[in-house]
C-alpha positions as CSV (number, residue, x, y, z in Angstrom):
1,X,-85.8,17.0,-121.2
2,X,-86.3,15.4,-124.6
3,X,-88.8,12.9,-123.1
4,X,-90.7,15.8,-121.5
5,X,-91.0,17.7,-124.8
6,X,-92.1,14.5,-126.6
7,X,-94.8,13.9,-124.0
8,X,-96.2,17.4,-124.3
9,X,-96.2,17.2,-128.1
10,X,-97.9,13.8,-127.9
11,X,-100.8,15.1,-125.7
12,X,-101.1,18.3,-127.7
13,X,-101.6,16.4,-130.9
14,X,-104.1,14.1,-129.2
15,X,-106.1,17.1,-128.0
16,X,-106.1,18.8,-131.4
17,X,-107.0,15.7,-133.3
18,X,-109.7,14.8,-130.8
19,X,-111.1,18.3,-130.9
20,X,-111.2,18.3,-134.7
21,X,-113.4,15.2,-134.7
22,X,-116.1,16.8,-132.6
23,X,-115.8,20.4,-133.9
24,X,-115.6,19.7,-137.7
25,X,-118.9,20.1,-139.5
26,X,-120.8,16.9,-140.1
27,X,-121.2,17.3,-143.9
28,X,-123.3,14.6,-145.5
29,X,-121.5,12.1,-147.6
30,X,-122.6,10.6,-150.9
31,X,-123.5,6.9,-151.1
32,X,-120.4,6.6,-153.3
33,X,-118.1,7.7,-150.5
34,X,-119.7,5.4,-148.0
35,X,-119.1,2.4,-150.2
36,X,-115.3,3.1,-149.8
37,X,-115.5,1.5,-146.4
38,X,-113.3,-1.7,-146.7
39,X,-114.6,-5.2,-146.6
40,X,-113.3,-7.4,-143.7
41,X,-113.6,-11.1,-143.1
42,X,-112.2,-11.5,-139.6
43,X,-115.4,-10.3,-137.9
44,X,-117.5,-13.3,-138.8
45,X,-115.5,-15.5,-141.3
46,X,-117.4,-13.9,-144.2
47,X,-117.2,-10.6,-146.0
48,X,-118.8,-7.6,-144.2
49,X,-118.3,-3.9,-144.1
50,X,-115.9,-2.5,-141.6
51,X,-118.4,0.1,-140.5
52,X,-120.8,-2.6,-139.3
53,X,-118.2,-4.2,-136.9
54,X,-119.4,-4.0,-133.3
55,X,-115.9,-3.3,-132.1
56,X,-112.5,-2.0,-133.2
57,X,-110.7,-3.3,-136.3
58,X,-107.7,-2.0,-138.2
59,X,-107.0,-2.9,-141.9
60,X,-103.4,-2.6,-143.1
61,X,-101.8,-3.0,-146.5
62,X,-99.5,-6.0,-146.2
63,X,-96.8,-5.9,-148.9
64,X,-95.1,-2.5,-148.3
65,X,-92.9,-3.4,-145.3
66,X,-89.2,-4.0,-145.6
67,X,-88.1,-7.5,-144.5
68,X,-89.9,-7.4,-141.1
69,X,-93.6,-6.6,-140.8
70,X,-93.2,-5.3,-137.3
71,X,-93.0,-1.9,-139.1
72,X,-96.5,-2.5,-140.5
73,X,-98.1,-3.4,-137.1
74,X,-96.8,-0.2,-135.5
75,X,-99.5,1.5,-137.6
76,X,-102.2,0.0,-135.3
77,X,-103.0,2.0,-132.2
78,X,-102.4,0.2,-129.0
79,X,-99.9,-2.2,-130.6
80,X,-96.2,-2.3,-129.8
81,X,-93.7,-4.9,-131.1
82,X,-90.2,-5.4,-129.6
83,X,-87.9,-6.7,-132.2
84,X,-84.8,-8.7,-131.5
85,X,-82.3,-10.3,-133.9
86,X,-83.6,-11.4,-137.3
87,X,-87.2,-12.4,-137.1
88,X,-87.4,-12.6,-133.3
89,X,-89.9,-10.3,-131.6
90,X,-92.3,-9.9,-128.7
91,X,-95.8,-8.6,-129.0
92,X,-98.1,-6.2,-127.2
93,X,-101.7,-5.5,-128.1
94,X,-103.6,-3.6,-125.4
95,X,-101.2,-5.2,-123.0
96,X,-97.6,-5.0,-121.7
97,X,-95.0,-6.8,-123.8
98,X,-95.5,-10.4,-122.8
99,X,-92.9,-13.2,-122.8
100,X,-92.9,-17.0,-122.3
101,X,-96.3,-18.8,-122.4
102,X,-98.1,-15.5,-121.8
103,X,-96.4,-13.9,-124.8
104,X,-97.2,-17.0,-127.0
105,X,-100.7,-17.6,-125.8
106,X,-102.2,-14.1,-125.4
107,X,-102.4,-13.2,-129.1
108,X,-103.9,-15.2,-132.0
109,X,-101.9,-14.9,-135.3
110,X,-103.7,-16.4,-138.3
111,X,-103.6,-16.8,-142.1
112,X,-107.1,-16.6,-143.6
113,X,-108.6,-17.7,-140.2
114,X,-106.2,-20.6,-139.5
115,X,-103.8,-20.1,-136.6
116,X,-100.1,-20.3,-137.5
117,X,-99.7,-22.7,-134.6
118,X,-101.9,-24.9,-132.4
119,X,-103.3,-23.0,-129.4
120,X,-101.3,-24.8,-126.8
121,X,-98.1,-24.9,-128.8
122,X,-97.7,-21.2,-129.8
123,X,-94.4,-19.3,-129.8
124,X,-93.7,-15.7,-129.0
125,X,-92.1,-15.2,-132.4
126,X,-95.4,-15.9,-134.1
127,X,-94.7,-13.5,-137.1
128,X,-91.9,-15.7,-138.4
129,X,-94.7,-17.8,-140.0
130,X,-96.4,-14.8,-141.6
131,X,-96.3,-14.2,-145.4
132,X,-97.2,-10.5,-145.6
133,X,-95.4,-10.4,-149.0
134,X,-98.1,-12.7,-150.4
135,X,-101.1,-11.2,-148.5
136,X,-103.6,-8.6,-149.7
137,X,-104.0,-7.0,-146.3
138,X,-103.7,-7.5,-142.5
139,X,-106.8,-7.3,-140.2
140,X,-106.2,-6.5,-136.6
141,X,-108.7,-6.7,-133.7
142,X,-107.5,-5.4,-130.3
143,X,-108.8,-7.1,-127.3
144,X,-110.8,-10.4,-127.2
145,X,-112.0,-11.7,-130.5
146,X,-115.5,-12.5,-131.8
147,X,-117.2,-15.8,-131.0
148,X,-115.6,-17.5,-134.0
149,X,-112.2,-17.4,-132.3
150,X,-111.2,-19.2,-129.1
151,X,-108.0,-19.8,-127.3
152,X,-105.2,-17.2,-127.6
153,X,-107.6,-14.4,-128.8
154,X,-107.2,-12.8,-125.4
155,X,-105.5,-9.5,-125.9
156,X,-105.9,-9.4,-129.7
157,X,-105.8,-11.2,-133.0
158,X,-104.0,-10.6,-136.3
159,X,-105.3,-12.2,-139.5
160,X,-103.3,-12.2,-142.8
161,X,-105.7,-12.2,-145.7
162,X,-104.2,-13.8,-148.8
163,X,-104.5,-12.4,-152.3
164,X,-107.3,-14.0,-154.2
165,X,-106.2,-16.7,-156.6
166,X,-108.4,-14.9,-159.1
167,X,-106.3,-11.7,-158.7
168,X,-104.8,-11.3,-162.2
169,X,-102.0,-8.9,-161.1
170,X,-98.4,-10.1,-160.8
171,X,-95.3,-8.4,-159.4
172,X,-91.6,-8.8,-158.7
173,X,-90.2,-6.8,-155.8
174,X,-86.4,-6.5,-155.0
175,X,-85.2,-4.6,-151.9
176,X,-81.6,-4.1,-150.7
177,X,-80.4,-2.3,-147.6
178,X,-77.7,-1.7,-145.1
179,X,-76.3,-4.6,-143.1
180,X,-76.6,-6.9,-146.1
181,X,-80.4,-6.9,-145.9
182,X,-82.3,-8.1,-148.9
183,X,-85.8,-9.2,-149.9
184,X,-86.6,-10.7,-153.3
185,X,-90.3,-11.4,-153.7
186,X,-92.5,-12.5,-156.6
187,X,-96.2,-12.9,-156.9
188,X,-97.3,-14.6,-160.1
189,X,-100.8,-15.1,-161.4
190,X,-101.9,-17.8,-163.8
191,X,-103.8,-15.4,-166.1
192,X,-102.9,-12.0,-167.6
193,X,-104.8,-8.9,-166.7
194,X,-108.0,-8.5,-168.7
195,X,-108.7,-12.2,-168.9
196,X,-112.5,-12.8,-169.2
197,X,-112.3,-16.4,-168.1
198,X,-111.2,-15.5,-164.6
199,X,-113.4,-12.4,-164.1
200,X,-116.4,-12.2,-161.9
201,X,-118.5,-14.0,-164.6
202,X,-116.0,-16.8,-165.0
203,X,-117.0,-20.2,-166.5
204,X,-117.9,-23.1,-164.3
205,X,-114.7,-24.9,-165.3
206,X,-112.5,-21.9,-164.7
207,X,-109.4,-22.5,-162.5
208,X,-106.9,-20.0,-161.2
209,X,-103.4,-20.4,-159.7
210,X,-101.2,-18.1,-157.8
211,X,-97.6,-18.6,-156.7
212,X,-95.7,-16.5,-154.2
213,X,-92.0,-16.9,-153.5
214,X,-89.8,-14.7,-151.1
215,X,-86.1,-14.9,-150.3
216,X,-85.2,-12.6,-147.4
217,X,-82.5,-12.1,-144.9
218,X,-79.4,-10.1,-143.8
219,X,-75.9,-11.3,-144.5
220,X,-74.0,-8.9,-142.2
221,X,-76.4,-7.5,-139.6
222,X,-76.0,-4.6,-137.3
223,X,-74.6,-6.7,-134.5
224,X,-71.7,-9.1,-134.6
225,X,-72.2,-12.8,-135.5
226,X,-75.8,-12.4,-136.4
227,X,-78.0,-12.5,-139.5
228,X,-80.6,-14.7,-141.1
229,X,-81.8,-16.3,-144.3
230,X,-85.5,-17.2,-144.8
231,X,-87.4,-18.6,-147.7
232,X,-91.2,-18.4,-148.0
233,X,-93.5,-20.2,-150.5
234,X,-97.2,-19.8,-151.0
235,X,-99.3,-21.7,-153.6
236,X,-103.0,-21.0,-154.2
237,X,-105.6,-22.5,-156.5
238,X,-109.2,-21.6,-156.9
239,X,-111.9,-23.5,-158.8
240,X,-115.6,-24.0,-159.0
241,X,-117.0,-27.5,-158.2
242,X,-120.4,-29.1,-158.6
243,X,-123.4,-28.1,-156.5
244,X,-122.6,-24.4,-156.6
245,X,-119.5,-24.8,-154.5
246,X,-116.3,-22.7,-154.6
247,X,-113.0,-24.1,-153.6
248,X,-109.7,-22.5,-152.6
249,X,-106.5,-24.4,-151.7
250,X,-103.7,-22.6,-149.9
251,X,-100.2,-24.2,-149.2
252,X,-97.7,-22.1,-147.2
253,X,-94.2,-23.1,-146.3
254,X,-91.4,-21.3,-144.4
255,X,-87.7,-22.1,-143.7
256,X,-85.5,-20.1,-141.4
257,X,-81.8,-20.2,-140.5
258,X,-80.7,-17.5,-138.1
259,X,-77.6,-16.5,-136.1
260,X,-78.9,-14.6,-133.1
261,X,-77.4,-11.8,-131.1
262,X,-78.3,-11.8,-127.4
263,X,-79.0,-8.9,-125.1
264,X,-76.5,-6.1,-124.9
265,X,-75.5,-4.3,-121.7
266,X,-76.1,-0.8,-123.3
267,X,-77.7,0.9,-126.2
268,X,-76.0,4.3,-125.8
269,X,-72.5,3.1,-126.7
270,X,-72.7,2.2,-130.3
271,X,-69.5,0.0,-130.4
272,X,-70.6,-1.9,-127.3
273,X,-74.1,-2.2,-128.6
274,X,-72.8,-4.0,-131.7
275,X,-71.1,-6.7,-129.7
276,X,-72.6,-10.1,-129.3
277,X,-71.8,-12.1,-126.2
278,X,-73.8,-15.1,-127.4
279,X,-72.0,-15.8,-130.7
280,X,-73.3,-19.4,-130.7
281,X,-76.9,-18.4,-130.4
282,X,-79.2,-19.5,-133.2
283,X,-82.8,-20.1,-134.3
284,X,-83.7,-22.6,-137.0
285,X,-87.3,-23.3,-137.9
286,X,-89.5,-24.7,-140.6
287,X,-93.3,-24.9,-141.1
288,X,-95.9,-26.1,-143.5
289,X,-99.6,-25.3,-143.6
290,X,-102.2,-26.6,-146.0
291,X,-105.9,-25.6,-146.0
292,X,-108.8,-26.3,-148.3
293,X,-111.6,-23.7,-148.2
294,X,-115.0,-24.9,-149.5
295,X,-118.0,-22.6,-149.7
296,X,-121.4,-23.8,-150.9
297,X,-124.8,-22.3,-151.0
298,X,-127.6,-24.3,-149.3
299,X,-131.3,-24.0,-149.3
300,X,-133.0,-21.4,-147.1
301,X,-130.5,-18.6,-147.9
302,X,-127.7,-20.4,-146.1
303,X,-124.0,-20.6,-146.9
304,X,-121.8,-23.4,-145.6
305,X,-118.1,-22.9,-145.2
306,X,-115.9,-25.9,-144.4
307,X,-112.1,-25.7,-144.0
308,X,-110.0,-28.8,-143.3
309,X,-106.3,-28.1,-142.7
310,X,-103.0,-29.6,-141.5
311,X,-100.0,-27.9,-140.1
312,X,-96.4,-28.8,-139.1
313,X,-93.8,-26.9,-137.1
314,X,-90.2,-27.7,-136.1
315,X,-87.9,-25.3,-134.3
316,X,-84.5,-25.4,-132.6
317,X,-82.9,-22.5,-130.8
318,X,-80.5,-21.5,-128.1
319,X,-82.2,-19.9,-125.2
320,X,-79.8,-17.0,-124.9
321,X,-82.1,-15.1,-122.6
322,X,-81.6,-17.5,-119.6
323,X,-78.7,-16.0,-117.6
324,X,-75.9,-17.3,-119.9
325,X,-76.9,-20.9,-119.2
326,X,-78.0,-21.0,-122.8
327,X,-79.9,-24.4,-122.9
328,X,-81.0,-25.6,-126.4
329,X,-84.7,-26.1,-127.0
330,X,-86.2,-28.3,-129.7
331,X,-90.0,-28.3,-130.2
332,X,-92.2,-29.6,-132.9
333,X,-95.9,-30.3,-133.4
334,X,-98.3,-31.7,-136.0
335,X,-102.0,-30.7,-136.3
336,X,-105.0,-31.7,-138.2
337,X,-108.3,-29.8,-137.9
338,X,-111.6,-28.7,-139.4
339,X,-113.4,-25.4,-139.2
340,X,-117.0,-25.1,-140.1
341,X,-119.5,-22.3,-140.2
342,X,-123.1,-21.8,-141.5
343,X,-124.2,-18.3,-142.2
344,X,-128.0,-18.0,-142.5
345,X,-129.8,-14.8,-143.6
346,X,-133.2,-14.4,-142.0
347,X,-134.8,-11.6,-143.9
348,X,-138.4,-12.4,-142.8
349,X,-137.6,-12.4,-139.1
350,X,-137.8,-9.2,-137.1
351,X,-135.8,-10.8,-134.3
352,X,-132.8,-12.1,-136.2
353,X,-131.3,-10.8,-139.5
354,X,-128.4,-13.2,-139.6
355,X,-127.2,-16.2,-137.7
356,X,-123.7,-17.8,-137.8
357,X,-123.0,-21.0,-136.1
358,X,-120.4,-23.8,-136.4
359,X,-118.0,-26.3,-134.9
360,X,-114.1,-26.3,-134.8
361,X,-112.2,-29.5,-134.1
362,X,-108.4,-29.9,-133.9
363,X,-106.0,-32.7,-132.8
364,X,-102.3,-32.0,-132.2
365,X,-99.2,-34.0,-131.2
366,X,-96.2,-32.2,-130.0
367,X,-92.9,-32.7,-128.2
368,X,-90.3,-30.5,-126.5
369,X,-86.7,-31.0,-125.2
370,X,-84.5,-28.6,-123.3
371,X,-80.9,-29.5,-122.8
372,X,-78.0,-27.5,-121.2
373,X,-74.4,-28.3,-122.1
374,X,-72.8,-25.2,-120.4
375,X,-71.8,-25.2,-116.7
376,X,-74.3,-24.4,-114.0
377,X,-75.5,-20.8,-113.8
378,X,-78.1,-19.3,-111.4
379,X,-79.5,-22.8,-110.6
380,X,-79.6,-23.8,-114.3
381,X,-77.9,-27.2,-114.2
382,X,-76.2,-29.0,-117.1
383,X,-78.2,-31.9,-118.5
384,X,-81.7,-32.6,-119.7
385,X,-84.1,-30.0,-118.2
386,X,-87.2,-31.3,-120.0
387,X,-88.1,-34.0,-122.5
388,X,-91.8,-34.7,-123.0
389,X,-94.6,-35.2,-125.5
390,X,-98.2,-33.9,-125.4
391,X,-101.3,-35.0,-127.3
392,X,-103.9,-32.3,-127.5
393,X,-107.5,-32.2,-128.6
394,X,-109.7,-29.2,-129.0
395,X,-113.5,-29.2,-129.6
396,X,-115.4,-25.9,-129.9
397,X,-118.9,-24.8,-130.9
398,X,-120.0,-21.2,-131.4
399,X,-123.1,-19.2,-132.4
400,X,-123.4,-15.5,-133.2
401,X,-126.6,-13.7,-134.2
402,X,-127.4,-10.2,-135.3
403,X,-130.6,-8.6,-133.9
404,X,-131.9,-5.5,-135.6
405,X,-133.1,-2.9,-133.0
406,X,-134.0,-0.2,-135.6
407,X,-133.2,0.8,-139.1
408,X,-129.8,2.1,-137.9
409,X,-129.1,0.1,-134.8
410,X,-128.1,-3.6,-134.4
411,X,-127.2,-5.9,-131.5
412,X,-124.7,-8.8,-132.0
413,X,-124.9,-11.7,-129.5
414,X,-122.4,-14.6,-129.5
415,X,-121.3,-17.5,-127.4
416,X,-118.3,-19.9,-127.8
417,X,-117.8,-23.0,-125.7
418,X,-114.4,-24.7,-125.9
419,X,-113.0,-28.0,-124.5
420,X,-109.2,-28.6,-124.5
421,X,-107.6,-31.8,-123.4
422,X,-103.9,-32.6,-122.9
423,X,-102.3,-36.0,-122.5
424,X,-98.7,-35.5,-121.2
425,X,-95.9,-38.0,-121.1
426,X,-92.6,-37.3,-119.4
427,X,-89.6,-39.0,-121.2
428,X,-86.9,-38.1,-118.5
429,X,-86.7,-38.2,-114.7
430,X,-89.6,-37.0,-112.7
431,X,-89.4,-34.3,-110.0
432,X,-86.9,-31.6,-109.2
433,X,-83.8,-30.8,-111.4
434,X,-82.1,-27.6,-110.3
435,X,-84.6,-24.8,-110.8
436,X,-87.0,-27.0,-112.7
437,X,-89.8,-29.4,-111.8
438,X,-90.8,-32.2,-114.2
439,X,-94.3,-33.6,-113.6
440,X,-95.1,-37.2,-113.9
441,X,-97.4,-38.4,-116.7
442,X,-100.9,-36.9,-116.5
443,X,-104.0,-35.8,-118.3
444,X,-105.5,-32.3,-118.0
445,X,-108.6,-30.7,-119.5
446,X,-110.1,-27.3,-119.6
447,X,-113.6,-26.1,-120.4
448,X,-114.3,-22.4,-121.2
449,X,-117.4,-20.4,-122.1
450,X,-116.9,-17.0,-123.8
451,X,-120.0,-14.8,-124.2
452,X,-120.0,-11.8,-126.5
453,X,-122.4,-8.9,-126.9
454,X,-121.9,-5.9,-129.2
455,X,-124.0,-2.9,-130.3
456,X,-123.7,-0.7,-133.4
457,X,-125.6,2.4,-134.1
458,X,-125.2,4.5,-137.3
459,X,-125.7,8.2,-137.2
460,X,-125.3,9.5,-140.8
461,X,-121.7,8.8,-141.7
462,X,-120.7,8.0,-138.2
463,X,-120.9,4.7,-136.3
464,X,-121.1,4.3,-132.6
465,X,-120.2,0.9,-131.2
466,X,-119.8,-0.9,-127.9
467,X,-119.1,-4.4,-126.9
468,X,-118.8,-6.5,-123.8
469,X,-116.7,-9.7,-124.3
470,X,-115.0,-12.4,-122.4
471,X,-111.9,-14.1,-123.7
472,X,-110.1,-17.3,-122.6
473,X,-107.0,-19.2,-123.3
474,X,-106.2,-22.7,-122.1
475,X,-102.7,-22.8,-120.6
476,X,-99.9,-23.3,-123.0
477,X,-98.3,-26.8,-122.7
478,X,-95.1,-25.0,-121.5
479,X,-97.2,-23.3,-118.8
480,X,-98.3,-26.7,-117.5
481,X,-95.4,-29.0,-118.0
482,X,-92.2,-26.8,-118.1
483,X,-92.5,-25.8,-114.5
484,X,-90.2,-24.3,-111.9
485,X,-89.3,-25.9,-108.6
486,X,-92.3,-25.5,-106.2
487,X,-95.0,-25.5,-108.9
488,X,-97.5,-28.1,-109.8
489,X,-99.8,-28.3,-112.9
490,X,-102.9,-28.4,-110.6
491,X,-102.3,-24.7,-109.8
492,X,-102.5,-23.6,-113.4
493,X,-105.9,-22.5,-114.6
494,X,-107.3,-21.2,-117.9
495,X,-106.7,-17.5,-118.3
496,X,-109.8,-15.3,-118.5
497,X,-110.2,-11.7,-119.5
498,X,-113.4,-9.5,-119.4
499,X,-113.4,-6.5,-121.7
500,X,-115.7,-3.5,-122.2
501,X,-115.1,-1.2,-125.2
502,X,-117.0,1.8,-126.5
503,X,-116.0,3.8,-129.5
504,X,-116.9,5.7,-132.7
505,X,-115.7,5.6,-136.3
506,X,-116.7,7.4,-139.4
507,X,-115.9,10.1,-142.0
508,X,-116.2,13.8,-141.5
509,X,-116.1,16.5,-144.2
510,X,-116.4,16.7,-147.9
511,X,-115.9,13.4,-149.8
512,X,-112.9,15.0,-151.6
513,X,-111.1,16.1,-148.4
514,X,-112.3,13.7,-145.7
515,X,-111.3,13.1,-142.1
516,X,-111.7,9.4,-141.3
517,X,-111.2,8.1,-137.7
518,X,-111.8,5.4,-135.2
519,X,-111.6,6.3,-131.5
520,X,-112.1,3.6,-128.8
521,X,-112.0,3.4,-125.0
522,X,-111.4,0.1,-123.3
523,X,-111.3,-1.4,-119.8
524,X,-110.3,-5.0,-119.2
525,X,-109.8,-7.2,-116.1
526,X,-107.7,-10.4,-116.4
527,X,-107.4,-13.3,-113.9
528,X,-105.4,-16.6,-113.7
529,X,-102.5,-14.7,-115.4
530,X,-99.5,-17.0,-115.6
531,X,-96.2,-15.3,-116.4
532,X,-92.5,-15.3,-116.0
533,X,-90.8,-12.6,-113.8
534,X,-87.4,-10.9,-114.1
535,X,-85.6,-13.8,-112.4
536,X,-87.2,-16.3,-114.8
537,X,-89.5,-17.6,-112.1
538,X,-93.1,-18.5,-113.0
539,X,-96.0,-16.7,-111.2
540,X,-99.4,-18.3,-111.4
541,X,-102.9,-17.0,-111.0
542,X,-102.1,-13.3,-111.1
543,X,-104.7,-10.5,-111.7
544,X,-104.1,-7.5,-113.9
545,X,-106.1,-4.5,-115.1
546,X,-105.9,-2.7,-118.5
547,X,-107.6,0.5,-119.6
548,X,-106.9,3.1,-122.2
549,X,-108.0,5.2,-125.1
550,X,-106.9,4.7,-128.8
551,X,-107.2,6.9,-131.8
552,X,-106.7,6.0,-135.4
553,X,-107.2,8.8,-137.9
554,X,-106.5,9.9,-141.4
555,X,-106.8,13.6,-142.5
556,X,-106.3,15.0,-146.0
557,X,-106.0,18.8,-145.6
558,X,-105.0,19.3,-149.2
559,X,-105.2,17.2,-152.4
560,X,-101.5,16.5,-152.1
561,X,-101.1,15.9,-148.3
562,X,-102.4,13.2,-146.1
563,X,-101.8,12.9,-142.3
564,X,-102.1,9.7,-140.5
565,X,-102.0,9.3,-136.7
566,X,-102.3,6.3,-134.4
567,X,-102.2,7.4,-130.8
568,X,-102.8,5.5,-127.6
569,X,-102.7,6.0,-123.9
570,X,-103.0,2.9,-121.7
571,X,-102.5,2.0,-118.1
572,X,-101.6,-1.7,-117.4
573,X,-101.4,-2.5,-113.7
574,X,-101.0,-5.4,-111.3
575,X,-104.3,-6.1,-109.4
576,X,-102.6,-8.4,-106.8
577,X,-99.5,-8.4,-104.6
578,X,-96.8,-11.0,-104.7
579,X,-94.0,-10.6,-102.1
580,X,-91.3,-12.9,-103.6
581,X,-90.6,-10.6,-106.5
582,X,-91.9,-7.3,-105.1
583,X,-95.2,-7.0,-107.0
584,X,-97.4,-4.4,-105.4
585,X,-101.1,-4.1,-106.2
586,X,-101.7,-1.0,-108.3
587,X,-98.1,-0.8,-109.7
588,X,-97.5,-0.6,-113.4
589,X,-96.8,-3.9,-115.2
590,X,-93.2,-3.9,-116.5
591,X,-92.6,-3.2,-120.2
592,X,-95.9,-1.3,-120.6
593,X,-95.4,2.3,-121.8
594,X,-98.5,4.5,-121.2
595,X,-97.9,6.5,-124.4
596,X,-97.5,5.0,-127.9
597,X,-97.8,7.1,-131.0
598,X,-97.2,6.9,-134.7
599,X,-97.7,10.0,-137.0
600,X,-97.1,10.0,-140.7
601,X,-97.2,12.8,-143.3
602,X,-97.6,11.7,-146.9
603,X,-96.9,14.2,-149.6
604,X,-97.7,13.5,-153.3
605,X,-96.4,16.5,-155.3
606,X,-97.4,14.8,-158.6
607,X,-98.9,11.6,-160.0
608,X,-95.6,9.6,-159.9
609,X,-93.9,10.7,-156.6
610,X,-94.7,10.1,-152.9
611,X,-92.7,11.4,-149.9
612,X,-93.5,10.0,-146.5
613,X,-92.2,11.2,-143.1
614,X,-93.0,9.0,-140.1
615,X,-92.5,9.6,-136.4
616,X,-92.7,6.8,-133.9
617,X,-93.0,7.5,-130.2
618,X,-92.6,5.1,-127.3
619,X,-93.1,6.5,-123.8
620,X,-91.2,5.7,-120.6
621,X,-91.8,2.3,-119.1
622,X,-90.6,0.2,-116.2
623,X,-88.4,-2.8,-116.9
624,X,-89.0,-4.9,-113.8
625,X,-92.1,-5.8,-111.7
626,X,-90.8,-3.8,-108.7
627,X,-90.9,-0.6,-110.8
628,X,-87.4,0.2,-109.6
629,X,-85.8,0.3,-113.1
630,X,-87.0,2.0,-116.2
631,X,-86.4,2.9,-119.8
632,X,-86.9,6.6,-120.8
633,X,-88.6,5.9,-124.1
634,X,-87.6,7.2,-127.5
635,X,-88.6,8.9,-130.7
636,X,-87.6,7.6,-134.1
637,X,-88.2,9.3,-137.5
638,X,-88.1,7.5,-140.9
639,X,-88.2,9.0,-144.4
640,X,-89.4,7.2,-147.5
641,X,-89.4,8.3,-151.2
642,X,-91.3,6.3,-153.9
643,X,-91.3,7.2,-157.5
644,X,-92.9,5.5,-160.5
645,X,-90.1,5.6,-163.1
646,X,-92.1,3.8,-165.8
647,X,-95.7,2.4,-166.0
648,X,-96.0,-0.2,-163.3
649,X,-92.4,0.2,-162.2
650,X,-91.6,1.8,-158.8
651,X,-88.3,2.9,-157.3
652,X,-88.1,3.5,-153.5
653,X,-85.6,4.8,-151.0
654,X,-86.1,4.6,-147.3
655,X,-83.9,6.2,-144.6
656,X,-84.5,4.5,-141.2
657,X,-83.8,6.5,-138.0
658,X,-83.3,9.7,-139.9
659,X,-82.2,11.6,-136.8
660,X,-79.7,8.8,-135.8
661,X,-81.4,8.4,-132.4
662,X,-79.7,6.1,-129.8
663,X,-82.5,3.9,-128.6
664,X,-83.4,0.4,-127.5
665,X,-85.8,-1.8,-129.5
666,X,-86.3,-3.6,-126.2
667,X,-85.3,-2.7,-122.7
668,X,-85.4,-5.4,-120.1
669,X,-84.2,-6.1,-116.6
670,X,-83.3,-9.7,-115.5
671,X,-81.1,-11.5,-113.1
672,X,-80.1,-8.2,-111.4
673,X,-79.0,-6.5,-114.6
674,X,-80.3,-4.1,-117.3
675,X,-80.1,-5.5,-120.8
676,X,-81.2,-4.3,-124.2
677,X,-81.8,-5.0,-127.8
678,X,-80.1,-1.9,-129.2
679,X,-81.8,0.1,-131.9
680,X,-79.9,0.5,-135.2
681,X,-78.1,3.6,-136.3
682,X,-79.2,5.5,-139.4
683,X,-79.4,3.2,-142.3
684,X,-81.1,2.9,-145.7
685,X,-83.0,0.5,-148.0
686,X,-83.7,0.7,-151.7
687,X,-86.4,-1.1,-153.6
688,X,-87.5,-1.7,-157.2
689,X,-90.9,-3.2,-157.9
690,X,-92.5,-4.1,-161.2
691,X,-96.2,-4.8,-161.4
692,X,-97.6,-6.5,-164.6
């Protein structure tokens, strides 16, 4: 009954908000109001107005989340994150929640345009490398990315934009909460506010430095024998070189030690939900990224951006999700790469107004071992499951041009070609081992072409947009070489998705009390979908369909009250049948709720206090591919109070799960049993932040 009422309320709010967009008077806005549209860089690797983007994009503040930034990404329509223990999570962006190679390779997570991990070596827990505490904002694109981005930008991309090294503000933020949770974060600038040397008219010899340090974790945790400690470090430097060139150096490092709680058999019984049947499960990881951003102005109104980078990742963890066999995996990889882009303004041409083109090159060497010490379980035999190395090379070229159609209309046309080559070496026995198949040494390569075309038309303060895009991802190395019995690498192909999107964004009403919104409808078809089913068997070359509507809006009915809503309705279905695991064409893909919603009311009774009430809704979804088991969905309410107790000093109190709902952060069905990551009972967090 509760789910029925929630569903009715969800759709009622959707209808009311949608009606308000088209019924509200289209009052002209001043130029000052229009300039409030935020700048983004993800669209074409250079600053541009959000309103000119030929597709959807969401911009989020990065530093206000507590410990885990999953909370922040729920503010994007069409996005759902399933959180496990500590930093573990699974992602969904215009998709079901995906696991294995599909979960790792379908989403591109980046810091300032550089992927956290190499394309063929991604991990489903991609956000453990993110440093939202030291970012200015998060930019999210749902669906295939622009021509500048290749493999893994299939269902969406998330770009963490660092604070500028020339930002003169510093802050220290301390947050403590239930279950021994803590986050201590500091962002320190090299210059004090008001410095003229590092302003917009800085001297040629001016240099700036910025240091960010975060200590975060939980010493007790909600569930037994779990918790984590993580340390993050980010160093930035900016300076001006000869030849009218600007440089920025970013070094990011992460270290994680985590005790992991596995799946629980229930989420309704609080005592049973707190138990941990995998007390030896763990996840330890470390990473390092270094990137040098160089930007120089060339003749002919051209700008060259060149970014060499290196990355290193090392991770060990117990695979607690594999039917109590619990093998241990170790994986690591090293990468070196260069991104380049030339942006050319063509003011004299009536055909092109801007052209962006460039080349991306990356080389990676990685290795993986999977070893089981426990007794045999469901065909998982003790011993070495896998032990291999892979050398990978990626070469890509892209071009994207803007074609003005009229004074208010513009066409964007882009194309990306990408070549990926793998050289695989097996370091253990070849052939079948229990449920597994270990290929002999081999080389594989994949070529993909991803065309993009987008259209933008401005009508006063409103912008109508549409885009037709194709996204690709080369198979993950685990897709190709960590096979199940009966598979061969030759059957694995590059995944391809075709996406059509049409939408509208803008501001309606007086500039003092505006309604801002973005509404988008999408339809996508995907083929060569490689995924893992509920019995941990791999399925190759599947076809799926995805369509839905998303709404992101902000309404300020009074000077003291702001209402935010992110609502989505999506249908994700199998477009093929597969008898071994009961997949029927037209059935819903498992772990794909049709309804997702987040509504927030922000009340500011005075200049120093803010009260925020947030409602998060997840609709019913199936937990297996046969659609024979399901999770009813849930509604969770949070309450946050922030007060400025002195100039630049903010005290906060947050109550999570205010109504003490019994819910599952993730519901799953595997090896014949329902299993869950239980949601936490009502708990609190307090914070103290000083900006100077």
